[in-house]
CHARMM-style PDB file with segment names, atoms N, HN, CA, C and O in Angstrom:
ATOM      1  N   MET     1      65.283  80.021 173.695  1.00  0.00      PROA
ATOM      2  CA  MET     1      65.734  79.401 174.790  1.00  0.00      PROA
ATOM      3  C   MET     1      65.307  77.671 174.592  1.00  0.00      PROA
ATOM      4  O   MET     1      64.201  77.272 174.227  1.00  0.00      PROA
ATOM      5  N   GLU     2      66.351  76.909 174.895  1.00  0.00      PROA
ATOM      6  HN  GLU     2      67.249  77.233 175.191  1.00  0.00      PROA
ATOM      7  CA  GLU     2      66.085  75.447 174.618  1.00  0.00      PROA
ATOM      8  C   GLU     2      65.549  75.046 176.420  1.00  0.00      PROA
ATOM      9  O   GLU     2      65.656  75.758 177.418  1.00  0.00      PROA
ATOM     10  N   GLY     3      65.024  73.770 176.291  1.00  0.00      PROA
ATOM     11  HN  GLY     3      64.937  73.192 175.480  1.00  0.00      PROA
ATOM     12  CA  GLY     3      64.745  72.967 177.615  1.00  0.00      PROA
ATOM     13  C   GLY     3      63.274  73.345 177.980  1.00  0.00      PROA
ATOM     14  O   GLY     3      62.910  73.223 179.149  1.00  0.00      PROA
ATOM     15  N   GLN     4      62.508  73.753 177.121  1.00  0.00      PROA
ATOM     16  HN  GLN     4      62.804  73.852 176.171  1.00  0.00      PROA
ATOM     17  CA  GLN     4      60.971  73.757 177.502  1.00  0.00      PROA
ATOM     18  C   GLN     4      60.343  72.823 177.173  1.00  0.00      PROA
ATOM     19  O   GLN     4      59.189  72.881 177.597  1.00  0.00      PROA
ATOM     20  N   ASN     5      60.626  71.720 176.438  1.00  0.00      PROA
ATOM     21  HN  ASN     5      61.564  71.672 176.094  1.00  0.00      PROA
ATOM     22  CA  ASN     5      59.897  70.369 175.993  1.00  0.00      PROA
ATOM     23  C   ASN     5      60.602  69.295 176.655  1.00  0.00      PROA
ATOM     24  O   ASN     5      61.771  68.959 176.463  1.00  0.00      PROA
ATOM     25  N   ARG     6      59.804  68.818 177.417  1.00  0.00      PROA
ATOM     26  HN  ARG     6      58.854  69.091 177.573  1.00  0.00      PROA
ATOM     27  CA  ARG     6      60.383  67.563 177.994  1.00  0.00      PROA
ATOM     28  C   ARG     6      60.657  66.321 177.159  1.00  0.00      PROA
ATOM     29  O   ARG     6      61.127  65.322 177.705  1.00  0.00      PROA
ATOM     30  N   SER     7      60.396  66.341 175.914  1.00  0.00      PROA
ATOM     31  HN  SER     7      60.014  67.153 175.471  1.00  0.00      PROA
ATOM     32  CA  SER     7      60.758  65.277 175.039  1.00  0.00      PROA
ATOM     33  C   SER     7      62.363  65.506 174.653  1.00  0.00      PROA
ATOM     34  O   SER     7      63.036  64.577 174.204  1.00  0.00      PROA
ATOM     35  N   GLU     8      62.768  66.502 174.818  1.00  0.00      PROA
ATOM     36  HN  GLU     8      62.222  67.256 175.182  1.00  0.00      PROA
ATOM     37  CA  GLU     8      64.196  66.912 174.292  1.00  0.00      PROA
ATOM     38  C   GLU     8      65.335  66.578 175.295  1.00  0.00      PROA
ATOM     39  O   GLU     8      66.500  66.753 174.937  1.00  0.00      PROA
ATOM     40  N   LEU     9      65.023  66.055 176.661  1.00  0.00      PROA
ATOM     41  HN  LEU     9      64.077  65.913 176.952  1.00  0.00      PROA
ATOM     42  CA  LEU     9      65.659  66.032 177.652  1.00  0.00      PROA
ATOM     43  C   LEU     9      65.499  64.503 178.163  1.00  0.00      PROA
ATOM     44  O   LEU     9      64.506  63.813 177.931  1.00  0.00      PROA
ATOM     45  N   HSD    10      66.642  64.084 178.900  1.00  0.00      PROA
ATOM     46  HN  HSD    10      67.448  64.644 179.088  1.00  0.00      PROA
ATOM     47  CA  HSD    10      66.735  62.641 179.211  1.00  0.00      PROA
ATOM     48  C   HSD    10      67.926  62.420 180.152  1.00  0.00      PROA
ATOM     49  O   HSD    10      68.826  63.248 180.286  1.00  0.00      PROA
ATOM     50  N   TYR    11      67.870  61.307 180.760  1.00  0.00      PROA
ATOM     51  HN  TYR    11      67.138  60.634 180.651  1.00  0.00      PROA
ATOM     52  CA  TYR    11      69.113  61.236 181.876  1.00  0.00      PROA
ATOM     53  C   TYR    11      70.433  61.142 181.177  1.00  0.00      PROA
ATOM     54  O   TYR    11      70.682  60.504 180.154  1.00  0.00      PROA
ATOM     55  N   GLY    12      71.297  61.938 181.948  1.00  0.00      PROA
ATOM     56  HN  GLY    12      71.094  62.457 182.779  1.00  0.00      PROA
ATOM     57  CA  GLY    12      72.633  61.825 181.431  1.00  0.00      PROA
ATOM     58  C   GLY    12      72.915  63.147 180.554  1.00  0.00      PROA
ATOM     59  O   GLY    12      74.099  63.425 180.363  1.00  0.00      PROA
ATOM     60  N   LEU    13      72.084  63.850 180.093  1.00  0.00      PROA
ATOM     61  HN  LEU    13      71.122  63.625 180.248  1.00  0.00      PROA
ATOM     62  CA  LEU    13      72.191  64.868 179.258  1.00  0.00      PROA
ATOM     63  C   LEU    13      72.918  66.081 179.717  1.00  0.00      PROA
ATOM     64  O   LEU    13      72.798  66.229 180.933  1.00  0.00      PROA
ATOM     65  N   THR    14      73.494  66.816 179.249  1.00  0.00      PROA
ATOM     66  HN  THR    14      73.591  66.696 178.261  1.00  0.00      PROA
ATOM     67  CA  THR    14      74.522  67.968 179.730  1.00  0.00      PROA
ATOM     68  C   THR    14      73.566  69.226 179.406  1.00  0.00      PROA
ATOM     69  O   THR    14      73.165  69.497 178.274  1.00  0.00      PROA
ATOM     70  N   VAL    15      73.279  69.918 180.520  1.00  0.00      PROA
ATOM     71  HN  VAL    15      73.605  69.699 181.439  1.00  0.00      PROA
ATOM     72  CA  VAL    15      72.288  71.239 180.524  1.00  0.00      PROA
ATOM     73  C   VAL    15      72.942  72.553 181.291  1.00  0.00      PROA
ATOM     74  O   VAL    15      73.731  72.397 182.223  1.00  0.00      PROA
ATOM     75  N   ASP    16      72.655  73.495 180.949  1.00  0.00      PROA
ATOM     76  HN  ASP    16      72.014  73.621 180.192  1.00  0.00      PROA
ATOM     77  CA  ASP    16      72.631  74.616 181.855  1.00  0.00      PROA
ATOM     78  C   ASP    16      71.235  74.918 182.567  1.00  0.00      PROA
ATOM     79  O   ASP    16      70.148  74.981 181.993  1.00  0.00      PROA
ATOM     80  N   VAL    17      71.448  75.073 183.771  1.00  0.00      PROA
ATOM     81  HN  VAL    17      72.331  75.022 184.238  1.00  0.00      PROA
ATOM     82  CA  VAL    17      70.019  75.448 184.709  1.00  0.00      PROA
ATOM     83  C   VAL    17      70.141  76.631 185.183  1.00  0.00      PROA
ATOM     84  O   VAL    17      71.212  77.234 185.250  1.00  0.00      PROA
ATOM     85  N   VAL    18      69.090  77.042 185.538  1.00  0.00      PROA
ATOM     86  HN  VAL    18      68.220  76.552 185.484  1.00  0.00      PROA
ATOM     87  CA  VAL    18      69.109  78.452 186.402  1.00  0.00      PROA
ATOM     88  C   VAL    18      68.569  77.672 187.912  1.00  0.00      PROA
ATOM     89  O   VAL    18      67.482  77.096 187.938  1.00  0.00      PROA
ATOM     90  N   LEU    19      69.343  77.730 188.964  1.00  0.00      PROA
ATOM     91  HN  LEU    19      70.226  78.199 188.943  1.00  0.00      PROA
ATOM     92  CA  LEU    19      68.675  77.456 190.212  1.00  0.00      PROA
ATOM     93  C   LEU    19      67.687  78.622 190.817  1.00  0.00      PROA
ATOM     94  O   LEU    19      67.581  79.763 190.368  1.00  0.00      PROA
ATOM     95  N   LYS    20      67.061  78.122 191.827  1.00  0.00      PROA
ATOM     96  HN  LYS    20      67.148  77.194 192.192  1.00  0.00      PROA
ATOM     97  CA  LYS    20      65.777  78.919 192.132  1.00  0.00      PROA
ATOM     98  C   LYS    20      66.688  80.260 192.835  1.00  0.00      PROA
ATOM     99  O   LYS    20      66.452  81.459 192.683  1.00  0.00      PROA
ATOM    100  N   THR    21      67.736  79.655 193.603  1.00  0.00      PROA
ATOM    101  HN  THR    21      67.927  78.681 193.726  1.00  0.00      PROA
ATOM    102  CA  THR    21      68.404  80.884 194.259  1.00  0.00      PROA
ATOM    103  C   THR    21      69.020  82.087 193.248  1.00  0.00      PROA
ATOM    104  O   THR    21      69.301  83.231 193.608  1.00  0.00      PROA
ATOM    105  N   ASN    22      69.136  81.613 192.088  1.00  0.00      PROA
ATOM    106  HN  ASN    22      68.908  80.684 191.795  1.00  0.00      PROA
ATOM    107  CA  ASN    22      69.757  82.246 190.982  1.00  0.00      PROA
ATOM    108  C   ASN    22      68.742  82.905 189.992  1.00  0.00      PROA
ATOM    109  O   ASN    22      69.123  83.542 189.010  1.00  0.00      PROA
ATOM    110  N   GLN    23      67.558  82.732 190.277  1.00  0.00      PROA
ATOM    111  HN  GLN    23      67.248  82.214 191.074  1.00  0.00      PROA
ATOM    112  CA  GLN    23      66.665  83.569 189.243  1.00  0.00      PROA
ATOM    113  C   GLN    23      66.720  84.751 188.856  1.00  0.00      PROA
ATOM    114  O   GLN    23      66.693  85.068 187.667  1.00  0.00      PROA
ATOM    115  N   ARG    24      66.812  85.621 189.894  1.00  0.00      PROA
ATOM    116  HN  ARG    24      66.834  85.363 190.860  1.00  0.00      PROA
ATOM    117  CA  ARG    24      66.983  86.907 189.520  1.00  0.00      PROA
ATOM    118  C   ARG    24      68.424  87.305 188.648  1.00  0.00      PROA
ATOM    119  O   ARG    24      68.369  88.294 187.916  1.00  0.00      PROA
ATOM    120  N   THR    25      69.436  86.691 188.716  1.00  0.00      PROA
ATOM    121  HN  THR    25      69.481  85.888 189.311  1.00  0.00      PROA
ATOM    122  CA  THR    25      70.538  86.942 188.312  1.00  0.00      PROA
ATOM    123  C   THR    25      70.810  86.381 187.297  1.00  0.00      PROA
ATOM    124  O   THR    25      71.848  86.684 186.709  1.00  0.00      PROA
ATOM    125  N   GLY    26      69.955  85.406 186.802  1.00  0.00      PROA
ATOM    126  HN  GLY    26      69.111  85.161 187.279  1.00  0.00      PROA
ATOM    127  CA  GLY    26      70.301  84.507 185.566  1.00  0.00      PROA
ATOM    128  C   GLY    26      71.598  83.673 185.769  1.00  0.00      PROA
ATOM    129  O   GLY    26      72.103  83.124 184.790  1.00  0.00      PROA
ATOM    130  N   ILE    27      72.090  83.571 186.853  1.00  0.00      PROA
ATOM    131  HN  ILE    27      71.680  84.017 187.649  1.00  0.00      PROA
ATOM    132  CA  ILE    27      73.393  82.942 186.778  1.00  0.00      PROA
ATOM    133  C   ILE    27      73.135  81.366 186.296  1.00  0.00      PROA
ATOM    134  O   ILE    27      72.128  80.880 186.811  1.00  0.00      PROA
ATOM    135  N   LEU    28      73.871  80.483 185.398  1.00  0.00      PROA
ATOM    136  HN  LEU    28      74.689  80.878 184.980  1.00  0.00      PROA
ATOM    137  CA  LEU    28      73.614  79.257 185.206  1.00  0.00      PROA
ATOM    138  C   LEU    28      74.412  78.327 185.774  1.00  0.00      PROA
ATOM    139  O   LEU    28      75.544  78.677 186.108  1.00  0.00      PROA
ATOM    140  N   THR    29      74.032  77.133 185.968  1.00  0.00      PROA
ATOM    141  HN  THR    29      73.112  76.849 185.697  1.00  0.00      PROA
ATOM    142  CA  THR    29      74.668  75.884 186.370  1.00  0.00      PROA
ATOM    143  C   THR    29      74.768  74.901 185.494  1.00  0.00      PROA
ATOM    144  O   THR    29      73.762  74.407 184.984  1.00  0.00      PROA
ATOM    145  N   ARG    30      76.079  74.466 185.190  1.00  0.00      PROA
ATOM    146  HN  ARG    30      76.896  74.867 185.604  1.00  0.00      PROA
ATOM    147  CA  ARG    30      75.977  73.151 184.356  1.00  0.00      PROA
ATOM    148  C   ARG    30      76.032  72.092 185.043  1.00  0.00      PROA
ATOM    149  O   ARG    30      76.644  72.143 186.110  1.00  0.00      PROA
ATOM    150  N   GLY    31      75.395  70.813 184.611  1.00  0.00      PROA
ATOM    151  HN  GLY    31      74.898  70.772 183.744  1.00  0.00      PROA
ATOM    152  CA  GLY    31      75.278  69.594 184.826  1.00  0.00      PROA
ATOM    153  C   GLY    31      74.774  68.554 184.247  1.00  0.00      PROA
ATOM    154  O   GLY    31      74.592  68.694 183.038  1.00  0.00      PROA
ATOM    155  N   LYS    32      74.441  67.406 184.767  1.00  0.00      PROA
ATOM    156  HN  LYS    32      74.589  67.292 185.750  1.00  0.00      PROA
ATOM    157  CA  LYS    32      74.001  66.162 183.943  1.00  0.00      PROA
ATOM    158  C   LYS    32      72.471  66.059 184.516  1.00  0.00      PROA
ATOM    159  O   LYS    32      72.189  66.391 185.668  1.00  0.00      PROA
ATOM    160  N   ILE    33      71.638  65.623 183.693  1.00  0.00      PROA
ATOM    161  HN  ILE    33      71.867  65.354 182.758  1.00  0.00      PROA
ATOM    162  CA  ILE    33      70.432  65.697 184.198  1.00  0.00      PROA
ATOM    163  C   ILE    33      70.441  63.869 185.284  1.00  0.00      PROA
ATOM    164  O   ILE    33      70.948  62.799 184.946  1.00  0.00      PROA
ATOM    165  N   ASP    34      69.900  64.116 186.185  1.00  0.00      PROA
ATOM    166  HN  ASP    34      69.488  64.985 186.459  1.00  0.00      PROA
ATOM    167  CA  ASP    34      69.682  62.834 186.991  1.00  0.00      PROA
ATOM    168  C   ASP    34      67.981  62.303 186.970  1.00  0.00      PROA
ATOM    169  O   ASP    34      67.651  61.117 186.979  1.00  0.00      PROA
ATOM    170  N   LYS    35      67.147  63.316 186.944  1.00  0.00      PROA
ATOM    171  HN  LYS    35      67.415  64.279 186.937  1.00  0.00      PROA
ATOM    172  CA  LYS    35      65.812  63.150 186.781  1.00  0.00      PROA
ATOM    173  C   LYS    35      65.060  64.468 186.378  1.00  0.00      PROA
ATOM    174  O   LYS    35      65.303  65.630 186.702  1.00  0.00      PROA
ATOM    175  N   LEU    36      64.069  63.944 185.571  1.00  0.00      PROA
ATOM    176  HN  LEU    36      63.872  63.000 185.307  1.00  0.00      PROA
ATOM    177  CA  LEU    36      63.137  65.055 185.155  1.00  0.00      PROA
ATOM    178  C   LEU    36      62.055  65.251 186.242  1.00  0.00      PROA
ATOM    179  O   LEU    36      61.389  64.287 186.620  1.00  0.00      PROA
ATOM    180  N   LEU    37      61.879  66.469 186.737  1.00  0.00      PROA
ATOM    181  HN  LEU    37      62.420  67.252 186.430  1.00  0.00      PROA
ATOM    182  CA  LEU    37      60.852  66.947 187.959  1.00  0.00      PROA
ATOM    183  C   LEU    37      59.369  67.028 187.552  1.00  0.00      PROA
ATOM    184  O   LEU    37      58.399  66.494 188.090  1.00  0.00      PROA
ATOM    185  N   THR    38      59.453  68.105 186.090  1.00  0.00      PROA
ATOM    186  HN  THR    38      60.241  68.538 185.653  1.00  0.00      PROA
ATOM    187  CA  THR    38      58.313  68.503 185.683  1.00  0.00      PROA
ATOM    188  C   THR    38      57.669  67.557 184.851  1.00  0.00      PROA
ATOM    189  O   THR    38      58.231  66.969 183.927  1.00  0.00      PROA
ATOM    190  N   ASN    39      56.213  67.380 185.262  1.00  0.00      PROA
ATOM    191  HN  ASN    39      55.756  67.857 186.013  1.00  0.00      PROA
ATOM    192  CA  ASN    39      55.289  66.097 184.666  1.00  0.00      PROA
ATOM    193  C   ASN    39      55.005  66.476 183.208  1.00  0.00      PROA
ATOM    194  O   ASN    39      55.166  65.695 182.269  1.00  0.00      PROA
ATOM    195  N   SER    40      54.517  67.888 183.082  1.00  0.00      PROA
ATOM    196  HN  SER    40      54.387  68.522 183.844  1.00  0.00      PROA
ATOM    197  CA  SER    40      54.030  68.250 181.520  1.00  0.00      PROA
ATOM    198  C   SER    40      54.990  68.437 180.768  1.00  0.00      PROA
ATOM    199  O   SER    40      56.141  68.689 181.125  1.00  0.00      PROA
ATOM    200  N   SER    41      54.426  68.281 179.218  1.00  0.00      PROA
ATOM    201  HN  SER    41      53.492  68.076 178.928  1.00  0.00      PROA
ATOM    202  CA  SER    41      55.145  68.042 178.155  1.00  0.00      PROA
ATOM    203  C   SER    41      56.026  69.249 178.002  1.00  0.00      PROA
ATOM    204  O   SER    41      57.205  69.106 177.679  1.00  0.00      PROA
ATOM    205  N   TYR    42      55.455  70.539 178.242  1.00  0.00      PROA
ATOM    206  HN  TYR    42      54.497  70.655 178.504  1.00  0.00      PROA
ATOM    207  CA  TYR    42      56.160  71.832 178.016  1.00  0.00      PROA
ATOM    208  C   TYR    42      55.838  72.568 179.231  1.00  0.00      PROA
ATOM    209  O   TYR    42      54.815  72.481 179.909  1.00  0.00      PROA
ATOM    210  N   HSD    43      57.058  73.449 179.441  1.00  0.00      PROA
ATOM    211  HN  HSD    43      57.890  73.520 178.890  1.00  0.00      PROA
ATOM    212  CA  HSD    43      56.884  74.608 180.609  1.00  0.00      PROA
ATOM    213  C   HSD    43      57.692  75.737 179.917  1.00  0.00      PROA
ATOM    214  O   HSD    43      58.712  75.536 179.258  1.00  0.00      PROA
ATOM    215  N   PRO    44      57.099  76.999 180.152  1.00  0.00      PROA
ATOM    216  CA  PRO    44      57.658  78.309 179.235  1.00  0.00      PROA
ATOM    217  C   PRO    44      58.743  78.744 179.999  1.00  0.00      PROA
ATOM    218  O   PRO    44      59.594  79.446 179.454  1.00  0.00      PROA
ATOM    219  N   HSD    45      58.847  78.434 181.191  1.00  0.00      PROA
ATOM    220  HN  HSD    45      58.155  77.864 181.634  1.00  0.00      PROA
ATOM    221  CA  HSD    45      60.219  78.582 181.966  1.00  0.00      PROA
ATOM    222  C   HSD    45      61.444  77.624 181.936  1.00  0.00      PROA
ATOM    223  O   HSD    45      62.547  77.853 182.432  1.00  0.00      PROA
ATOM    224  N   GLY    46      61.064  76.552 181.291  1.00  0.00      PROA
ATOM    225  HN  GLY    46      60.167  76.366 180.888  1.00  0.00      PROA
ATOM    226  CA  GLY    46      62.043  75.359 181.418  1.00  0.00      PROA
ATOM    227  C   GLY    46      61.698  74.286 182.281  1.00  0.00      PROA
ATOM    228  O   GLY    46      61.124  74.431 183.361  1.00  0.00      PROA
ATOM    229  N   ILE    47      62.038  73.261 181.813  1.00  0.00      PROA
ATOM    230  HN  ILE    47      62.503  73.143 180.936  1.00  0.00      PROA
ATOM    231  CA  ILE    47      61.617  71.992 182.546  1.00  0.00      PROA
ATOM    232  C   ILE    47      62.501  71.941 183.807  1.00  0.00      PROA
ATOM    233  O   ILE    47      63.714  72.146 183.773  1.00  0.00      PROA
ATOM    234  N   LYS    48      61.976  71.724 184.646  1.00  0.00      PROA
ATOM    235  HN  LYS    48      60.991  71.557 184.673  1.00  0.00      PROA
ATOM    236  CA  LYS    48      62.615  71.652 186.171  1.00  0.00      PROA
ATOM    237  C   LYS    48      63.394  70.005 186.191  1.00  0.00      PROA
ATOM    238  O   LYS    48      62.826  69.004 185.756  1.00  0.00      PROA
ATOM    239  N   VAL    49      64.521  70.010 186.675  1.00  0.00      PROA
ATOM    240  HN  VAL    49      64.982  70.823 187.029  1.00  0.00      PROA
ATOM    241  CA  VAL    49      65.439  68.829 186.534  1.00  0.00      PROA
ATOM    242  C   VAL    49      66.265  68.917 187.728  1.00  0.00      PROA
ATOM    243  O   VAL    49      66.646  69.990 188.196  1.00  0.00      PROA
ATOM    244  N   LYS    50      66.559  67.676 188.255  1.00  0.00      PROA
ATOM    245  HN  LYS    50      66.250  66.804 187.875  1.00  0.00      PROA
ATOM    246  CA  LYS    50      67.632  67.533 189.269  1.00  0.00      PROA
ATOM    247  C   LYS    50      68.844  67.097 188.721  1.00  0.00      PROA
ATOM    248  O   LYS    50      68.806  66.156 187.929  1.00  0.00      PROA
ATOM    249  N   LEU    51      69.801  67.563 188.976  1.00  0.00      PROA
ATOM    250  HN  LEU    51      69.832  68.327 189.620  1.00  0.00      PROA
ATOM    251  CA  LEU    51      71.216  67.231 188.497  1.00  0.00      PROA
ATOM    252  C   LEU    51      71.694  66.007 189.184  1.00  0.00      PROA
ATOM    253  O   LEU    51      71.018  65.485 190.071  1.00  0.00      PROA
ATOM    254  N   GLN    52      73.045  65.446 188.734  1.00  0.00      PROA
ATOM    255  HN  GLN    52      73.595  65.870 188.013  1.00  0.00      PROA
ATOM    256  CA  GLN    52      73.313  64.337 189.247  1.00  0.00      PROA
ATOM    257  C   GLN    52      74.281  64.727 190.794  1.00  0.00      PROA
ATOM    258  O   GLN    52      74.755  63.921 191.595  1.00  0.00      PROA
ATOM    259  N   ASP    53      74.335  66.163 190.821  1.00  0.00      PROA
ATOM    260  HN  ASP    53      73.949  66.818 190.170  1.00  0.00      PROA
ATOM    261  CA  ASP    53      74.939  66.573 192.292  1.00  0.00      PROA
ATOM    262  C   ASP    53      74.023  66.709 193.091  1.00  0.00      PROA
ATOM    263  O   ASP    53      74.331  66.930 194.262  1.00  0.00      PROA
ATOM    264  N   GLY    54      72.552  66.618 192.702  1.00  0.00      PROA
ATOM    265  HN  GLY    54      72.301  66.439 191.751  1.00  0.00      PROA
ATOM    266  CA  GLY    54      71.651  66.970 193.693  1.00  0.00      PROA
ATOM    267  C   GLY    54      70.983  68.197 193.554  1.00  0.00      PROA
ATOM    268  O   GLY    54      69.894  68.331 194.113  1.00  0.00      PROA
ATOM    269  N   GLN    55      71.525  69.228 192.815  1.00  0.00      PROA
ATOM    270  HN  GLN    55      72.410  69.119 192.360  1.00  0.00      PROA
ATOM    271  CA  GLN    55      70.954  70.377 192.682  1.00  0.00      PROA
ATOM    272  C   GLN    55      69.625  70.510 191.797  1.00  0.00      PROA
ATOM    273  O   GLN    55      69.446  69.663 190.921  1.00  0.00      PROA
ATOM    274  N   ILE    56      68.778  71.429 191.962  1.00  0.00      PROA
ATOM    275  HN  ILE    56      68.924  72.117 192.673  1.00  0.00      PROA
ATOM    276  CA  ILE    56      67.343  71.413 191.128  1.00  0.00      PROA
ATOM    277  C   ILE    56      67.277  72.631 190.640  1.00  0.00      PROA
ATOM    278  O   ILE    56      67.611  73.549 191.390  1.00  0.00      PROA
ATOM    279  N   GLY    57      66.834  72.936 189.279  1.00  0.00      PROA
ATOM    280  HN  GLY    57      66.563  72.191 188.670  1.00  0.00      PROA
ATOM    281  CA  GLY    57      66.716  74.113 188.681  1.00  0.00      PROA
ATOM    282  C   GLY    57      66.089  73.688 187.131  1.00  0.00      PROA
ATOM    283  O   GLY    57      65.939  72.554 186.676  1.00  0.00      PROA
ATOM    284  N   ARG    58      65.806  74.900 186.546  1.00  0.00      PROA
ATOM    285  HN  ARG    58      65.928  75.821 186.916  1.00  0.00      PROA
ATOM    286  CA  ARG    58      64.953  74.786 185.177  1.00  0.00      PROA
ATOM    287  C   ARG    58      65.950  75.053 184.130  1.00  0.00      PROA
ATOM    288  O   ARG    58      66.838  75.904 184.188  1.00  0.00      PROA
ATOM    289  N   VAL    59      65.674  74.111 183.018  1.00  0.00      PROA
ATOM    290  HN  VAL    59      64.953  73.420 182.970  1.00  0.00      PROA
ATOM    291  CA  VAL    59      66.949  73.841 182.059  1.00  0.00      PROA
ATOM    292  C   VAL    59      66.719  75.187 181.054  1.00  0.00      PROA
ATOM    293  O   VAL    59      65.603  75.548 180.680  1.00  0.00      PROA
ATOM    294  N   GLN    60      67.787  75.755 180.747  1.00  0.00      PROA
ATOM    295  HN  GLN    60      68.693  75.462 181.051  1.00  0.00      PROA
ATOM    296  CA  GLN    60      67.880  77.120 180.205  1.00  0.00      PROA
ATOM    297  C   GLN    60      68.432  76.825 178.763  1.00  0.00      PROA
ATOM    298  O   GLN    60      68.011  77.396 177.756  1.00  0.00      PROA
ATOM    299  N   ALA    61      69.587  75.710 178.775  1.00  0.00      PROA
ATOM    300  HN  ALA    61      69.929  75.247 179.593  1.00  0.00      PROA
ATOM    301  CA  ALA    61      70.148  75.389 177.497  1.00  0.00      PROA
ATOM    302  C   ALA    61      70.659  73.884 177.708  1.00  0.00      PROA
ATOM    303  O   ALA    61      71.047  73.391 178.767  1.00  0.00      PROA
ATOM    304  N   ILE    62      70.571  73.286 176.480  1.00  0.00      PROA
ATOM    305  HN  ILE    62      70.256  73.686 175.620  1.00  0.00      PROA
ATOM    306  CA  ILE    62      71.107  71.917 176.223  1.00  0.00      PROA
ATOM    307  C   ILE    62      72.473  71.922 175.661  1.00  0.00      PROA
ATOM    308  O   ILE    62      72.693  72.250 174.496  1.00  0.00      PROA
ATOM    309  N   ILE    63      73.280  71.600 176.394  1.00  0.00      PROA
ATOM    310  HN  ILE    63      73.102  71.333 177.341  1.00  0.00      PROA
ATOM    311  CA  ILE    63      74.558  71.361 175.830  1.00  0.00      PROA
ATOM    312  C   ILE    63      75.146  70.233 174.769  1.00  0.00      PROA
ATOM    313  O   ILE    63      75.807  70.365 173.740  1.00  0.00      PROA
ATOM    314  N   GLY    64      74.683  69.197 175.379  1.00  0.00      PROA
ATOM    315  HN  GLY    64      74.146  69.090 176.215  1.00  0.00      PROA
ATOM    316  CA  GLY    64      74.856  67.933 174.552  1.00  0.00      PROA
ATOM    317  C   GLY    64      74.798  66.508 175.461  1.00  0.00      PROA
ATOM    318  O   GLY    64      74.496  66.508 176.655  1.00  0.00      PROA
ATOM    319  N   ASP    65      75.050  65.610 174.893  1.00  0.00      PROA
ATOM    320  HN  ASP    65      75.295  65.609 173.923  1.00  0.00      PROA
ATOM    321  CA  ASP    65      75.212  64.006 175.281  1.00  0.00      PROA
ATOM    322  C   ASP    65      76.838  63.854 175.564  1.00  0.00      PROA
ATOM    323  O   ASP    65      77.741  64.463 174.990  1.00  0.00      PROA
ATOM    324  N   ASP    66      76.931  63.018 176.455  1.00  0.00      PROA
ATOM    325  HN  ASP    66      76.197  62.524 176.921  1.00  0.00      PROA
ATOM    326  CA  ASP    66      78.195  62.380 176.872  1.00  0.00      PROA
ATOM    327  C   ASP    66      78.097  61.001 176.310  1.00  0.00      PROA
ATOM    328  O   ASP    66      77.547  60.089 176.927  1.00  0.00      PROA
ATOM    329  N   SER    67      78.685  60.849 175.030  1.00  0.00      PROA
ATOM    330  HN  SER    67      79.132  61.590 174.529  1.00  0.00      PROA
ATOM    331  CA  SER    67      78.635  59.454 174.426  1.00  0.00      PROA
ATOM    332  C   SER    67      79.204  58.394 175.243  1.00  0.00      PROA
ATOM    333  O   SER    67      78.921  57.242 174.914  1.00  0.00      PROA
ATOM    334  N   ASN    68      79.855  58.555 176.114  1.00  0.00      PROA
ATOM    335  HN  ASN    68      80.085  59.491 176.381  1.00  0.00      PROA
ATOM    336  CA  ASN    68      80.703  57.791 177.007  1.00  0.00      PROA
ATOM    337  C   ASN    68      79.451  56.953 178.204  1.00  0.00      PROA
ATOM    338  O   ASN    68      79.675  55.886 178.775  1.00  0.00      PROA
ATOM    339  N   GLY    69      78.266  57.718 178.331  1.00  0.00      PROA
ATOM    340  HN  GLY    69      78.085  58.585 177.867  1.00  0.00      PROA
ATOM    341  CA  GLY    69      77.299  57.153 179.117  1.00  0.00      PROA
ATOM    342  C   GLY    69      76.994  58.263 180.227  1.00  0.00      PROA
ATOM    343  OT1 GLY    69      76.152  58.050 181.098  1.00  0.00      PROA
TER     344      GLY     69
END
């Protein structure tokens, strides 16, 4: 699993997250990072982030950068 290290993540990065409501099912939501919410450098379940659309979840996979910003 990717997204456990805070140093790999930054604003605008496209990621797949699991929302709190989807933790049992494992359904992933794709979005761009607006803010990193986990302060520690590592979290075994994924770094918690706020997406640009306002949803909050733990990063499960890093999709990539949008080179246009």
